[in-house]
C-alpha positions in Angstrom: 21.5 -87.1 11.3 18.2 -86.1 10.7 15.3 -86.0 13.3 13.9 -88.8 10.7 16.6 -90.9 11.3 16.5 -90.4 15.4 12.8 -91.5 15.0 13.7 -94.8 13.0 16.6 -95.6 15.4 14.4 -95.2 18.5 11.6 -97.2 16.7 14.1 -99.9 15.6 15.2 -100.2 19.0 11.7 -100.6 20.5 11.0 -103.4 17.9 14.2 -105.2 18.8 13.7 -104.8 22.3 9.7 -106.2 22.2 10.6 -109.7 21.9 13.0 -109.7 25.0 10.4 -108.9 27.4 9.7 -112.7 28.3 13.5 -113.2 29.4 13.8 -109.6 31.3 13.8 -109.3 34.8 11.2 -107.8 36.9 13.5 -104.8 37.3 14.5 -104.4 33.6 10.5 -104.8 32.8 9.7 -102.1 35.3 12.0 -99.9 33.6 11.0 -100.4 30.2 7.4 -99.8 31.7 8.6 -96.6 33.1 10.3 -95.5 30.0 7.3 -96.4 27.8 5.0 -94.3 30.3 7.2 -91.4 29.1 6.9 -92.2 25.2 2.8 -92.4 25.6 2.9 -89.1 27.3 5.0 -87.9 24.5 2.4 -89.4 22.0 -0.5 -88.0 23.4 1.1 -84.6 23.4 2.0 -85.1 19.5 -1.3 -86.4 18.7 -3.0 -83.1 20.5 -0.5 -81.1 18.6 -1.0 -82.6 15.1 -4.9 -82.3 15.8 -4.6 -78.6 16.5 -2.3 -78.2 13.4 -4.8 -80.2 11.0 -7.7 -77.9 12.3 -5.6 -74.7 11.6 -4.2 -75.8 8.3 -6.1 -78.9 7.1 -3.2 -81.1 7.4 0.1 -81.5 9.1 2.9 -83.6 7.9 0.7 -85.4 5.4 -1.9 -86.2 8.1 -5.8 -85.2 7.7 -8.4 -85.0 10.4 -11.2 -87.7 9.1 -14.6 -87.8 10.2 -15.6 -90.8 12.5 -19.4 -91.8 12.8 -20.9 -91.0 16.1 -21.4 -94.3 18.3 -25.0 -95.5 18.2 -27.1 -95.9 21.2 -30.6 -96.9 22.0 -32.1 -93.7 23.8 -35.5 -95.3 24.3 -35.3 -98.9 25.7 -39.5 -99.2 25.6 -39.5 -97.8 21.9 -36.7 -100.4 20.7 -38.3 -103.2 22.2 -41.9 -102.2 20.7 -40.2 -101.6 17.3 -38.6 -105.5 17.2 -41.1 -107.2 19.4 -42.5 -109.0 16.7 -39.0 -109.9 15.0 -37.0 -110.8 18.3 -38.4 -112.5 21.1 -38.4 -110.8 24.5 -35.7 -113.0 26.2 -33.2 -112.4 23.3 -33.9 -108.6 23.6 -33.2 -108.4 26.9 -29.9 -110.5 26.3 -28.9 -108.1 24.0 -29.3 -105.1 26.6 -26.8 -103.8 28.9 -28.0 -101.9 32.1 -26.4 -99.4 34.1 -26.0 -100.5 37.6 -25.6 -97.1 39.0 -28.8 -95.9 37.2 -30.8 -98.9 38.1 -29.8 -98.4 41.8 -30.5 -94.7 41.7 -34.4 -95.6 40.0 -34.4 -98.2 43.2 -33.8 -95.6 45.6 -36.2 -93.3 44.3 -39.1 -95.8 43.9 -38.4 -96.4 47.7 -38.6 -92.6 48.7 -41.8 -92.6 46.9 -43.2 -95.4 48.3 -42.0 -94.5 51.8 -39.8 -97.8 52.3 -36.8 -95.3 52.1 -34.2 -95.1 55.4 -31.2 -94.2 53.7 -28.7 -94.6 50.7 -26.7 -97.5 52.4 -29.9 -99.4 53.4 -31.3 -99.1 50.1 -27.8 -99.9 48.2 -27.8 -102.9 50.1 -31.4 -103.9 49.6 -31.0 -103.1 46.0 -28.0 -106.3 46.0 -30.0 -108.4 48.1 -33.1 -107.9 45.7 -31.1 -108.4 42.4 -29.3 -111.6 44.2 -27.7 -114.0 41.4 -28.7 -111.2 38.5 -25.8 -108.6 39.9 -22.5 -109.8 39.1 -19.2 -108.2 39.7 -16.4 -107.2 36.9 -13.4 -109.1 37.2 -10.7 -107.2 39.4 -8.5 -104.9 37.2 -5.0 -103.6 38.2 -3.0 -100.6 37.5 0.7 -100.6 37.6 2.4 -98.1 40.0 5.3 -96.9 40.7 6.5 -98.8 43.9 8.1 -96.7 46.8 11.8 -96.6 46.4 14.1 -98.6 48.7 17.6 -97.2 49.8 19.4 -100.1 48.4 20.8 -100.1 44.4 19.0 -102.1 42.1 20.4 -105.0 40.1 22.1 -103.9 36.9 20.5 -104.2 34.2 21.0 -107.0 31.4 19.0 -105.1 28.8 20.8 -104.5 25.1 22.9 -101.7 24.8 20.4 -99.0 23.7 21.7 -95.7 24.6 19.0 -93.4 26.4 18.5 -90.2 24.6 19.8 -87.1 26.6 16.5 -85.3 25.9 13.5 -85.3 23.7 15.5 -83.7 20.6 17.5 -86.7 20.5 14.0 -88.8 19.8 12.9 -86.4 17.7 
């Protein structure tokens, strides 16, 4: 069996497993999550090595590096508004803009220092929040999956389909 066959078998197993997630137990999902994290790390290492090889040789296994346009950004908000003010009403322009809360808060603290109302950073941050009031919102809470502390008891037996775990990475590749 070639490395290509191992990859095809592994990918086939992953595709067959994907629809099963709805009926897996919590422990089975946690196990698959942990295995997937390992594969994700492998993917990142593979990507880095392919990029390095493409930089050195121009291609690697039929892959090449393609240029990607950089993201565009407005570096001067006032100049952008002046250029567009006859086309886009001020209110619409402002709705299209995003503001860095951190940078705005820093500017607020700097203004307080210049006008003599500054006491300390914590007080200034509280005043900043109060001044903005309802204009300042919070992003929805985000969660990151982390490995739970292990318990001394044995986890329940898995009901996952029988896909043998590779004994080492050479079995995957």
